C-alpha positions in Angstrom: -30.2 -22.7 -116.6 -31.2 -22.1 -113.0 -32.6 -25.1 -111.2 -34.2 -25.5 -107.7 -32.9 -28.1 -105.3 -34.2 -29.3 -101.7 -33.1 -31.2 -98.8 -34.8 -32.5 -95.8 -33.5 -32.0 -92.2 -33.9 -35.0 -89.8 -32.2 -35.4 -86.4 -30.0 -32.4 -87.1 -28.7 -33.7 -90.4 -29.4 -32.8 -93.8 -30.5 -35.5 -96.3 -29.4 -35.6 -100.1 -30.2 -32.8 -102.5 -33.3 -33.6 -104.6 -34.1 -31.9 -107.7 -37.6 -30.0 -108.1 -39.9 -31.6 -110.3 -40.0 -28.7 -112.8 -36.2 -28.5 -113.3 -35.6 -28.6 -117.0 -32.8 -27.9 -119.5 -34.9 -25.9 -121.8 -35.9 -23.1 -119.3 -34.9 -21.8 -116.0 -36.6 -22.3 -112.6 -35.0 -20.5 -109.7 -35.3 -17.8 -106.9 -37.5 -20.0 -104.7 -39.5 -18.7 -101.8 -41.4 -20.8 -99.5 -44.4 -19.4 -97.7 -44.4 -19.2 -93.9 -46.6 -22.2 -93.6 -44.3 -24.1 -96.0 -47.2 -25.1 -98.3 -46.7 -22.6 -101.1 -43.6 -22.4 -103.3 -43.1 -19.1 -105.2 -40.4 -19.2 -107.8 -39.3 -17.5 -111.1 -39.0 -19.1 -114.6 -38.7 -18.2 -118.2 -40.8 -21.3 -119.2 -43.0 -21.1 -122.1 -46.5 -19.3 -121.8 -45.3 -16.6 -119.6 -45.8 -12.9 -120.1 -42.2 -11.8 -120.4 -38.7 -12.7 -119.8 -39.0 -14.2 -116.3 -42.4 -14.5 -114.4 -43.3 -15.5 -111.0 -45.1 -18.6 -110.6 -46.4 -20.7 -107.6 -47.0 -24.4 -106.7 -48.9 -25.9 -103.6 -48.0 -28.8 -101.6 -50.0 -31.7 -101.8 -48.7 -34.1 -99.1 -45.2 -34.9 -100.6 -45.8 -33.7 -104.1 -46.3 -30.2 -105.7 -49.2 -28.9 -107.9 -48.7 -27.8 -111.3 -47.2 -24.4 -111.7 -49.6 -21.5 -111.7 -48.5 -18.0 -113.2 -49.3 -15.0 -111.0 -50.8 -13.4 -113.9 -50.6 -10.0 -115.9 -51.2 -8.0 -113.0 -47.9 -9.1 -111.5 -46.0 -10.3 -114.5 -45.1 -8.1 -117.4 -43.2 -8.0 -120.6 -40.0 -7.6 -118.5 -38.4 -9.7 -115.7 -40.1 -10.3 -112.4 -37.7 -11.7 -110.1 -36.6 -12.6 -106.5 -40.0 -13.2 -104.9 -40.2 -13.2 -101.0 -43.4 -13.9 -99.1 -43.9 -12.6 -95.6 -45.9 -14.0 -92.6 -48.9 -11.7 -93.3 -49.1 -13.1 -97.1 -47.6 -9.8 -98.7 -45.4 -10.8 -101.7 -42.2 -8.6 -102.5 -40.5 -9.0 -105.7 -38.3 -7.1 -108.2 -39.5 -6.0 -111.6 -38.0 -4.1 -114.5 -41.4 -4.1 -116.3 -43.5 -2.3 -113.9 -43.1 1.7 -113.8 -40.3 2.7 -111.7 -37.0 4.3 -111.3 -35.5 1.8 -113.8 -33.8 -1.6 -113.5 -35.1 -3.9 -110.9 -37.3 -1.8 -108.5 -38.9 -3.5 -105.4 -42.8 -3.9 -105.4 -45.2 -5.2 -103.0 -48.6 -6.9 -103.6 -51.3 -8.5 -101.3 -53.8 -11.3 -102.3 -57.2 -10.1 -101.5 -60.6 -11.0 -102.8 -59.2 -13.8 -104.7 -56.7 -11.8 -106.8 -53.3 -10.0 -106.3 -53.6 -6.2 -105.8 -51.8 -3.8 -108.1 -48.1 -3.9 -107.3 -46.9 -0.8 -105.3 -43.4 0.4 -105.9 -41.6 0.8 -102.6 -39.6 3.8 -104.0 -37.0 5.4 -102.3 -35.0 4.7 -100.3 -35.5 1.1 -101.2 
């Protein structure tokens, strides 16, 4: 099972590793990507209630705690595996998927959050 751990850096030194609160021996939680402002954590999990093999979720920071996970929904997650989320400074989300139409395997897709929802993922195509 994949699990997420974090540490805090203070005065140039890393503190002890702390397990993320969603770590579980029944499902994986992995491939974390922190938003540029540090307040949203995107990750992949195969926890119950998803749309496929692995789905992309997010949690938001509330002080020193994280919110309950939110699945990005069926416009992003498919029957297959969505993996390796990465969020850039302008808020665009990049990820790999073997469930969206593409060349096969884990094609790279990009989506934007606009008007309260994620746009249809765009396959970045060749040569990516």
